[in-house]
Jmol script that loads the backbone (N, CA, C; Angstrom):
load data "model"
ATOM      1  N   MET A   1     -23.770 -12.750  52.102  1.00  0.00           N
ATOM      2  CA  MET A   1     -23.797 -13.883  51.214  1.00  0.00           C
ATOM      3  C   MET A   1     -25.040 -13.842  50.313  1.00  0.00           C
ATOM      4  N   VAL A   2     -26.167 -13.436  50.869  1.00  0.00           N
ATOM      5  CA  VAL A   2     -27.398 -13.360  50.096  1.00  0.00           C
ATOM      6  C   VAL A   2     -27.286 -12.279  49.033  1.00  0.00           C
ATOM      7  N   LEU A   3     -26.644 -11.152  49.376  1.00  0.00           N
ATOM      8  CA  LEU A   3     -26.467 -10.073  48.417  1.00  0.00           C
ATOM      9  C   LEU A   3     -25.614 -10.535  47.235  1.00  0.00           C
ATOM     10  N   TRP A   4     -24.666 -11.383  47.502  1.00  0.00           N
ATOM     11  CA  TRP A   4     -23.819 -11.924  46.440  1.00  0.00           C
ATOM     12  C   TRP A   4     -24.658 -12.700  45.430  1.00  0.00           C
ATOM     13  N   TRP A   5     -25.584 -13.519  45.936  1.00  0.00           N
ATOM     14  CA  TRP A   5     -26.452 -14.299  45.054  1.00  0.00           C
ATOM     15  C   TRP A   5     -27.418 -13.397  44.287  1.00  0.00           C
ATOM     16  N   ILE A   6     -27.906 -12.363  44.931  1.00  0.00           N
ATOM     17  CA  ILE A   6     -28.803 -11.416  44.254  1.00  0.00           C
ATOM     18  C   ILE A   6     -28.050 -10.716  43.121  1.00  0.00           C
ATOM     19  N   GLY A   7     -26.826 -10.329  43.389  1.00  0.00           N
ATOM     20  CA  GLY A   7     -26.001  -9.701  42.357  1.00  0.00           C
ATOM     21  C   GLY A   7     -25.749 -10.634  41.195  1.00  0.00           C
ATOM     22  N   ASN A   8     -25.499 -11.897  41.461  1.00  0.00           N
ATOM     23  CA  ASN A   8     -25.288 -12.874  40.391  1.00  0.00           C
ATOM     24  C   ASN A   8     -26.554 -13.080  39.562  1.00  0.00           C
ATOM     25  N   VAL A   9     -27.705 -13.123  40.224  1.00  0.00           N
ATOM     26  CA  VAL A   9     -28.970 -13.291  39.515  1.00  0.00           C
ATOM     27  C   VAL A   9     -29.244 -12.076  38.628  1.00  0.00           C
ATOM     28  N   ILE A  10     -29.023 -10.890  39.156  1.00  0.00           N
ATOM     29  CA  ILE A  10     -29.216  -9.674  38.357  1.00  0.00           C
ATOM     30  C   ILE A  10     -28.282  -9.685  37.155  1.00  0.00           C
ATOM     31  N   LEU A  11     -27.055 -10.102  37.357  1.00  0.00           N
ATOM     32  CA  LEU A  11     -26.089 -10.184  36.263  1.00  0.00           C
ATOM     33  C   LEU A  11     -26.576 -11.137  35.181  1.00  0.00           C
ATOM     34  N   LEU A  12     -27.060 -12.300  35.575  1.00  0.00           N
ATOM     35  CA  LEU A  12     -27.510 -13.295  34.606  1.00  0.00           C
ATOM     36  C   LEU A  12     -28.814 -12.907  33.921  1.00  0.00           C
ATOM     37  N   VAL A  13     -29.719 -12.269  34.642  1.00  0.00           N
ATOM     38  CA  VAL A  13     -31.048 -11.988  34.122  1.00  0.00           C
ATOM     39  C   VAL A  13     -31.103 -10.665  33.354  1.00  0.00           C
ATOM     40  N   VAL A  14     -30.344  -9.673  33.761  1.00  0.00           N
ATOM     41  CA  VAL A  14     -30.461  -8.344  33.160  1.00  0.00           C
ATOM     42  C   VAL A  14     -29.249  -8.010  32.290  1.00  0.00           C
ATOM     43  N   ILE A  15     -28.093  -8.062  32.848  1.00  0.00           N
ATOM     44  CA  ILE A  15     -26.900  -7.566  32.174  1.00  0.00           C
ATOM     45  C   ILE A  15     -26.478  -8.487  31.026  1.00  0.00           C
ATOM     46  N   LEU A  16     -26.437  -9.777  31.256  1.00  0.00           N
ATOM     47  CA  LEU A  16     -25.980 -10.708  30.238  1.00  0.00           C
ATOM     48  C   LEU A  16     -26.850 -10.672  28.975  1.00  0.00           C
ATOM     49  N   PRO A  17     -28.175 -10.645  29.046  1.00  0.00           N
ATOM     50  CA  PRO A  17     -28.967 -10.526  27.806  1.00  0.00           C
ATOM     51  C   PRO A  17     -28.721  -9.211  27.052  1.00  0.00           C
ATOM     52  N   VAL A  18     -28.502  -8.118  27.790  1.00  0.00           N
ATOM     53  CA  VAL A  18     -28.209  -6.842  27.138  1.00  0.00           C
ATOM     54  C   VAL A  18     -26.878  -6.931  26.397  1.00  0.00           C
ATOM     55  N   VAL A  19     -25.885  -7.527  27.010  1.00  0.00           N
ATOM     56  CA  VAL A  19     -24.577  -7.680  26.369  1.00  0.00           C
ATOM     57  C   VAL A  19     -24.702  -8.572  25.127  1.00  0.00           C
ATOM     58  N   ILE A  20     -25.445  -9.640  25.245  1.00  0.00           N
ATOM     59  CA  ILE A  20     -25.635 -10.546  24.095  1.00  0.00           C
ATOM     60  C   ILE A  20     -26.387  -9.833  22.976  1.00  0.00           C
ATOM     61  N   TYR A  21     -27.398  -9.043  23.311  1.00  0.00           N
ATOM     62  CA  TYR A  21     -28.149  -8.285  22.308  1.00  0.00           C
ATOM     63  C   TYR A  21     -27.238  -7.296  21.579  1.00  0.00           C
ATOM     64  N   LEU A  22     -26.429  -6.542  22.333  1.00  0.00           N
ATOM     65  CA  LEU A  22     -25.527  -5.575  21.715  1.00  0.00           C
ATOM     66  C   LEU A  22     -24.467  -6.261  20.866  1.00  0.00           C
ATOM     67  N   LEU A  23     -23.948  -7.374  21.321  1.00  0.00           N
ATOM     68  CA  LEU A  23     -22.966  -8.127  20.551  1.00  0.00           C
ATOM     69  C   LEU A  23     -23.580  -8.648  19.252  1.00  0.00           C
ATOM     70  N   ASN A  24     -24.819  -9.085  19.323  1.00  0.00           N
ATOM     71  CA  ASN A  24     -25.512  -9.564  18.132  1.00  0.00           C
ATOM     72  C   ASN A  24     -25.670  -8.440  17.103  1.00  0.00           C
ATOM     73  N   ARG A  25     -25.998  -7.228  17.556  1.00  0.00           N
ATOM     74  CA  ARG A  25     -26.126  -6.090  16.646  1.00  0.00           C
ATOM     75  C   ARG A  25     -24.789  -5.737  16.003  1.00  0.00           C
ATOM     76  N   VAL A  26     -23.720  -5.788  16.779  1.00  0.00           N
ATOM     77  CA  VAL A  26     -22.395  -5.490  16.238  1.00  0.00           C
ATOM     78  C   VAL A  26     -22.002  -6.532  15.194  1.00  0.00           C
ATOM     79  N   LEU A  27     -22.264  -7.791  15.489  1.00  0.00           N
ATOM     80  CA  LEU A  27     -21.915  -8.850  14.540  1.00  0.00           C
ATOM     81  C   LEU A  27     -22.754  -8.763  13.266  1.00  0.00           C
ATOM     82  N   ALA A  28     -24.014  -8.367  13.377  1.00  0.00           N
ATOM     83  CA  ALA A  28     -24.866  -8.204  12.195  1.00  0.00           C
ATOM     84  C   ALA A  28     -24.332  -7.061  11.321  1.00  0.00           C
ATOM     85  N   ALA A  29     -23.925  -5.961  11.949  1.00  0.00           N
ATOM     86  CA  ALA A  29     -23.349  -4.847  11.192  1.00  0.00           C
ATOM     87  C   ALA A  29     -22.047  -5.275  10.523  1.00  0.00           C
ATOM     88  N   LEU A  30     -21.268  -6.064  11.211  1.00  0.00           N
ATOM     89  CA  LEU A  30     -20.014  -6.563  10.643  1.00  0.00           C
ATOM     90  C   LEU A  30     -20.274  -7.427   9.415  1.00  0.00           C
ATOM     91  N   GLU A  31     -21.297  -8.246   9.452  1.00  0.00           N
ATOM     92  CA  GLU A  31     -21.643  -9.077   8.297  1.00  0.00           C
ATOM     93  C   GLU A  31     -22.097  -8.223   7.111  1.00  0.00           C
ATOM     94  N   ARG A  32     -22.856  -7.142   7.389  1.00  0.00           N
ATOM     95  CA  ARG A  32     -23.278  -6.244   6.305  1.00  0.00           C
ATOM     96  C   ARG A  32     -22.070  -5.539   5.696  1.00  0.00           C
ATOM     97  N   ILE A  33     -21.135  -5.136   6.530  1.00  0.00           N
ATOM     98  CA  ILE A  33     -19.919  -4.488   6.036  1.00  0.00           C
ATOM     99  C   ILE A  33     -19.112  -5.470   5.200  1.00  0.00           C
ATOM    100  N   ARG A  34     -18.999  -6.698   5.658  1.00  0.00           N
ATOM    101  CA  ARG A  34     -18.246  -7.704   4.911  1.00  0.00           C
ATOM    102  C   ARG A  34     -18.891  -7.956   3.546  1.00  0.00           C
ATOM    103  N   ALA A  35     -20.214  -8.039   3.492  1.00  0.00           N
ATOM    104  CA  ALA A  35     -20.898  -8.253   2.215  1.00  0.00           C
ATOM    105  C   ALA A  35     -20.686  -7.062   1.279  1.00  0.00           C
ATOM    106  N   ALA A  36     -20.748  -5.852   1.819  1.00  0.00           N
ATOM    107  CA  ALA A  36     -20.526  -4.663   0.991  1.00  0.00           C
ATOM    108  C   ALA A  36     -19.091  -4.614   0.477  1.00  0.00           C
ATOM    109  N   SER A  37     -18.128  -4.970   1.314  1.00  0.00           N
ATOM    110  CA  SER A  37     -16.737  -4.948   0.860  1.00  0.00           C
ATOM    111  C   SER A  37     -16.485  -6.028  -0.187  1.00  0.00           C
ATOM    112  N   ASP A  38     -17.157  -7.161  -0.079  1.00  0.00           N
ATOM    113  CA  ASP A  38     -17.038  -8.190  -1.118  1.00  0.00           C
ATOM    114  C   ASP A  38     -17.603  -7.691  -2.449  1.00  0.00           C
ATOM    115  N   ASP A  39     -18.719  -6.963  -2.393  1.00  0.00           N
ATOM    116  CA  ASP A  39     -19.299  -6.389  -3.613  1.00  0.00           C
ATOM    117  C   ASP A  39     -18.357  -5.355  -4.234  1.00  0.00           C
ATOM    118  N   ILE A  40     -17.737  -4.542  -3.396  1.00  0.00           N
ATOM    119  CA  ILE A  40     -16.804  -3.531  -3.879  1.00  0.00           C
ATOM    120  C   ILE A  40     -15.603  -4.199  -4.540  1.00  0.00           C
ATOM    121  N   LEU A  41     -15.096  -5.258  -3.927  1.00  0.00           N
ATOM    122  CA  LEU A  41     -13.955  -5.972  -4.491  1.00  0.00           C
ATOM    123  C   LEU A  41     -14.307  -6.583  -5.847  1.00  0.00           C
ATOM    124  N   ALA A  42     -15.480  -7.177  -5.934  1.00  0.00           N
ATOM    125  CA  ALA A  42     -15.902  -7.768  -7.205  1.00  0.00           C
ATOM    126  C   ALA A  42     -16.044  -6.693  -8.286  1.00  0.00           C
ATOM    127  N   GLY A  43     -16.592  -5.550  -7.929  1.00  0.00           N
ATOM    128  CA  GLY A  43     -16.711  -4.442  -8.880  1.00  0.00           C
ATOM    129  C   GLY A  43     -15.354  -3.916  -9.314  1.00  0.00           C
ATOM    130  N   GLY A  44     -14.417  -3.840  -8.389  1.00  0.00           N
ATOM    131  CA  GLY A  44     -13.073  -3.383  -8.730  1.00  0.00           C
ATOM    132  C   GLY A  44     -12.366  -4.330  -9.673  1.00  0.00           C
ATOM    133  N   VAL A  45     -12.541  -5.619  -9.451  1.00  0.00           N
ATOM    134  CA  VAL A  45     -11.934  -6.612 -10.349  1.00  0.00           C
ATOM    135  C   VAL A  45     -12.555  -6.512 -11.736  1.00  0.00           C
ATOM    136  N   ALA A  46     -13.859  -6.339 -11.805  1.00  0.00           N
ATOM    137  CA  ALA A  46     -14.527  -6.195 -13.107  1.00  0.00           C
ATOM    138  C   ALA A  46     -14.068  -4.917 -13.804  1.00  0.00           C
ATOM    139  N   LEU A  47     -13.901  -3.852 -13.057  1.00  0.00           N
ATOM    140  CA  LEU A  47     -13.448  -2.590 -13.632  1.00  0.00           C
ATOM    141  C   LEU A  47     -12.020  -2.709 -14.156  1.00  0.00           C
ATOM    142  N   ALA A  48     -11.172  -3.399 -13.426  1.00  0.00           N
ATOM    143  CA  ALA A  48      -9.790  -3.579 -13.879  1.00  0.00           C
ATOM    144  C   ALA A  48      -9.745  -4.305 -15.217  1.00  0.00           C
ATOM    145  N   GLY A  49     -10.648  -5.224 -15.436  1.00  0.00           N
ATOM    146  CA  GLY A  49     -10.710  -5.926 -16.710  1.00  0.00           C
ATOM    147  C   GLY A  49     -11.130  -5.015 -17.849  1.00  0.00           C
ATOM    148  N   GLU A  50     -11.905  -3.978 -17.547  1.00  0.00           N
ATOM    149  CA  GLU A  50     -12.356  -3.041 -18.574  1.00  0.00           C
ATOM    150  C   GLU A  50     -11.275  -2.042 -18.968  1.00  0.00           C
ATOM    151  N   LEU A  51     -10.201  -1.947 -18.204  1.00  0.00           N
ATOM    152  CA  LEU A  51      -9.166  -0.953 -18.460  1.00  0.00           C
ATOM    153  C   LEU A  51      -8.030  -1.478 -19.329  1.00  0.00           C
ATOM    154  N   ASP A  52      -8.180  -2.667 -19.886  1.00  0.00           N
ATOM    155  CA  ASP A  52      -7.107  -3.252 -20.689  1.00  0.00           C
ATOM    156  C   ASP A  52      -6.822  -2.455 -21.958  1.00  0.00           C
ATOM    157  N   GLY A  53      -7.806  -1.812 -22.531  1.00  0.00           N
ATOM    158  CA  GLY A  53      -7.621  -1.085 -23.786  1.00  0.00           C
ATOM    159  C   GLY A  53      -7.183   0.361 -23.621  1.00  0.00           C
ATOM    160  N   VAL A  54      -6.960   0.807 -22.403  1.00  0.00           N
ATOM    161  CA  VAL A  54      -6.622   2.211 -22.166  1.00  0.00           C
ATOM    162  C   VAL A  54      -5.296   2.622 -22.814  1.00  0.00           C
ATOM    163  N   PRO A  55      -4.215   1.845 -22.724  1.00  0.00           N
ATOM    164  CA  PRO A  55      -2.961   2.293 -23.356  1.00  0.00           C
ATOM    165  C   PRO A  55      -3.104   2.519 -24.864  1.00  0.00           C
ATOM    166  N   GLU A  56      -3.837   1.641 -25.541  1.00  0.00           N
ATOM    167  CA  GLU A  56      -4.039   1.828 -26.976  1.00  0.00           C
ATOM    168  C   GLU A  56      -4.873   3.081 -27.245  1.00  0.00           C
ATOM    169  N   ALA A  57      -5.884   3.321 -26.449  1.00  0.00           N
ATOM    170  CA  ALA A  57      -6.716   4.513 -26.617  1.00  0.00           C
ATOM    171  C   ALA A  57      -5.902   5.780 -26.374  1.00  0.00           C
ATOM    172  N   LEU A  58      -5.008   5.754 -25.401  1.00  0.00           N
ATOM    173  CA  LEU A  58      -4.158   6.912 -25.156  1.00  0.00           C
ATOM    174  C   LEU A  58      -3.189   7.154 -26.309  1.00  0.00           C
ATOM    175  N   ALA A  59      -2.701   6.090 -26.923  1.00  0.00           N
ATOM    176  CA  ALA A  59      -1.812   6.243 -28.075  1.00  0.00           C
ATOM    177  C   ALA A  59      -2.560   6.904 -29.229  1.00  0.00           C
ATOM    178  N   VAL A  60      -3.803   6.503 -29.471  1.00  0.00           N
ATOM    179  CA  VAL A  60      -4.615   7.117 -30.526  1.00  0.00           C
ATOM    180  C   VAL A  60      -4.871   8.584 -30.189  1.00  0.00           C
ATOM    181  N   THR A  61      -5.151   8.878 -28.935  1.00  0.00           N
ATOM    182  CA  THR A  61      -5.386  10.254 -28.511  1.00  0.00           C
ATOM    183  C   THR A  61      -4.143  11.109 -28.738  1.00  0.00           C
ATOM    184  N   ASP A  62      -2.974  10.575 -28.393  1.00  0.00           N
ATOM    185  CA  ASP A  62      -1.735  11.324 -28.610  1.00  0.00           C
ATOM    186  C   ASP A  62      -1.525  11.628 -30.088  1.00  0.00           C
ATOM    187  N   THR A  63      -1.791  10.660 -30.951  1.00  0.00           N
ATOM    188  CA  THR A  63      -1.657  10.867 -32.398  1.00  0.00           C
ATOM    189  C   THR A  63      -2.629  11.935 -32.883  1.00  0.00           C
ATOM    190  N   THR A  64      -3.858  11.902 -32.409  1.00  0.00           N
ATOM    191  CA  THR A  64      -4.867  12.882 -32.800  1.00  0.00           C
ATOM    192  C   THR A  64      -4.475  14.282 -32.329  1.00  0.00           C
ATOM    193  N   ILE A  65      -3.986  14.379 -31.109  1.00  0.00           N
ATOM    194  CA  ILE A  65      -3.565  15.685 -30.581  1.00  0.00           C
ATOM    195  C   ILE A  65      -2.419  16.248 -31.419  1.00  0.00           C
ATOM    196  N   GLU A  66      -1.486  15.417 -31.793  1.00  0.00           N
ATOM    197  CA  GLU A  66      -0.361  15.861 -32.626  1.00  0.00           C
ATOM    198  C   GLU A  66      -0.855  16.375 -33.980  1.00  0.00           C
ATOM    199  N   ALA A  67      -1.813  15.662 -34.585  1.00  0.00           N
ATOM    200  CA  ALA A  67      -2.357  16.094 -35.876  1.00  0.00           C
ATOM    201  C   ALA A  67      -3.097  17.418 -35.745  1.00  0.00           C
ATOM    202  N   VAL A  68      -3.856  17.585 -34.689  1.00  0.00           N
ATOM    203  CA  VAL A  68      -4.582  18.834 -34.474  1.00  0.00           C
ATOM    204  C   VAL A  68      -3.603  19.970 -34.233  1.00  0.00           C
ATOM    205  N   LYS A  69      -2.531  19.683 -33.504  1.00  0.00           N
ATOM    206  CA  LYS A  69      -1.535  20.712 -33.221  1.00  0.00           C
ATOM    207  C   LYS A  69      -0.887  21.207 -34.519  1.00  0.00           C
ATOM    208  N   VAL A  70      -0.527  20.281 -35.383  1.00  0.00           N
ATOM    209  CA  VAL A  70       0.085  20.653 -36.655  1.00  0.00           C
ATOM    210  C   VAL A  70      -0.885  21.491 -37.476  1.00  0.00           C
ATOM    211  N   GLY A  71      -2.125  21.086 -37.554  1.00  0.00           N
ATOM    212  CA  GLY A  71      -3.137  21.844 -38.304  1.00  0.00           C
ATOM    213  C   GLY A  71      -3.364  23.218 -37.707  1.00  0.00           C
ATOM    214  N   ALA A  72      -3.383  23.322 -36.377  1.00  0.00           N
ATOM    215  CA  ALA A  72      -3.616  24.607 -35.725  1.00  0.00           C
ATOM    216  C   ALA A  72      -2.452  25.561 -35.992  1.00  0.00           C
ATOM    217  N   VAL A  73      -1.224  25.048 -35.983  1.00  0.00           N
ATOM    218  CA  VAL A  73      -0.060  25.896 -36.264  1.00  0.00           C
ATOM    219  C   VAL A  73      -0.110  26.384 -37.713  1.00  0.00           C
ATOM    220  N   ARG A  74      -0.467  25.505 -38.637  1.00  0.00           N
ATOM    221  CA  ARG A  74      -0.594  25.904 -40.039  1.00  0.00           C
ATOM    222  C   ARG A  74      -1.679  26.962 -40.220  1.00  0.00           C
ATOM    223  N   TYR A  75      -2.798  26.760 -39.563  1.00  0.00           N
ATOM    224  CA  TYR A  75      -3.911  27.713 -39.651  1.00  0.00           C
ATOM    225  C   TYR A  75      -3.503  29.071 -39.080  1.00  0.00           C
ATOM    226  N   ALA A  76      -2.860  29.040 -37.905  1.00  0.00           N
ATOM    227  CA  ALA A  76      -2.444  30.296 -37.283  1.00  0.00           C
ATOM    228  C   ALA A  76      -1.440  31.024 -38.151  1.00  0.00           C
ATOM    229  N   GLY A  77      -0.538  30.289 -38.848  1.00  0.00           N
ATOM    230  CA  GLY A  77       0.417  30.927 -39.749  1.00  0.00           C
ATOM    231  C   GLY A  77      -0.273  31.581 -40.922  1.00  0.00           C
ATOM    232  N   SER A  78      -1.272  30.924 -41.476  1.00  0.00           N
ATOM    233  CA  SER A  78      -2.018  31.488 -42.591  1.00  0.00           C
ATOM    234  C   SER A  78      -2.779  32.722 -42.191  1.00  0.00           C
ATOM    235  N   VAL A  79      -3.426  32.686 -41.022  1.00  0.00           N
ATOM    236  CA  VAL A  79      -4.173  33.828 -40.524  1.00  0.00           C
ATOM    237  C   VAL A  79      -3.219  34.990 -40.256  1.00  0.00           C
ATOM    238  N   ALA A  80      -2.032  34.691 -39.730  1.00  0.00           N
ATOM    239  CA  ALA A  80      -1.063  35.749 -39.468  1.00  0.00           C
ATOM    240  C   ALA A  80      -0.627  36.424 -40.760  1.00  0.00           C
ATOM    241  N   LYS A  81      -0.468  35.645 -41.823  1.00  0.00           N
ATOM    242  CA  LYS A  81      -0.075  36.235 -43.120  1.00  0.00           C
ATOM    243  C   LYS A  81      -1.196  37.119 -43.676  1.00  0.00           C
ATOM    244  N   LEU A  82      -2.447  36.668 -43.500  1.00  0.00           N
ATOM    245  CA  LEU A  82      -3.575  37.434 -44.007  1.00  0.00           C
ATOM    246  C   LEU A  82      -3.745  38.749 -43.239  1.00  0.00           C
ATOM    247  N   LEU A  83      -3.544  38.704 -41.953  1.00  0.00           N
ATOM    248  CA  LEU A  83      -3.748  39.899 -41.129  1.00  0.00           C
ATOM    249  C   LEU A  83      -2.511  40.768 -41.105  1.00  0.00           C
ATOM    250  N   GLY A  84      -1.411  40.203 -41.491  1.00  0.00           N
ATOM    251  CA  GLY A  84      -0.145  40.725 -41.379  1.00  0.00           C
ATOM    252  C   GLY A  84       0.458  41.905 -41.699  1.00  0.00           C
TER     253      GLY A  84
END
end "model"
wireframe off; spacefill off
backbone 0.3
color backbone group
């Protein structure tokens, strides 16, 4: 019976504070992770707002590529005639 009480005292005095300390560290890390994920989410939302003009920019790029392609074909034809 006395050993039972000694075991309970050891549990309360030694083991329980260690468990509480480790749990506190885990919860602190969890809070840091939560804050970082909130920052990432806010950055992603801000980035999504910056991408609104991408379709128009791609349309301009496609037009420019087409113009360059036409010019390059004309140039290559002229060079072929000169070297020909």
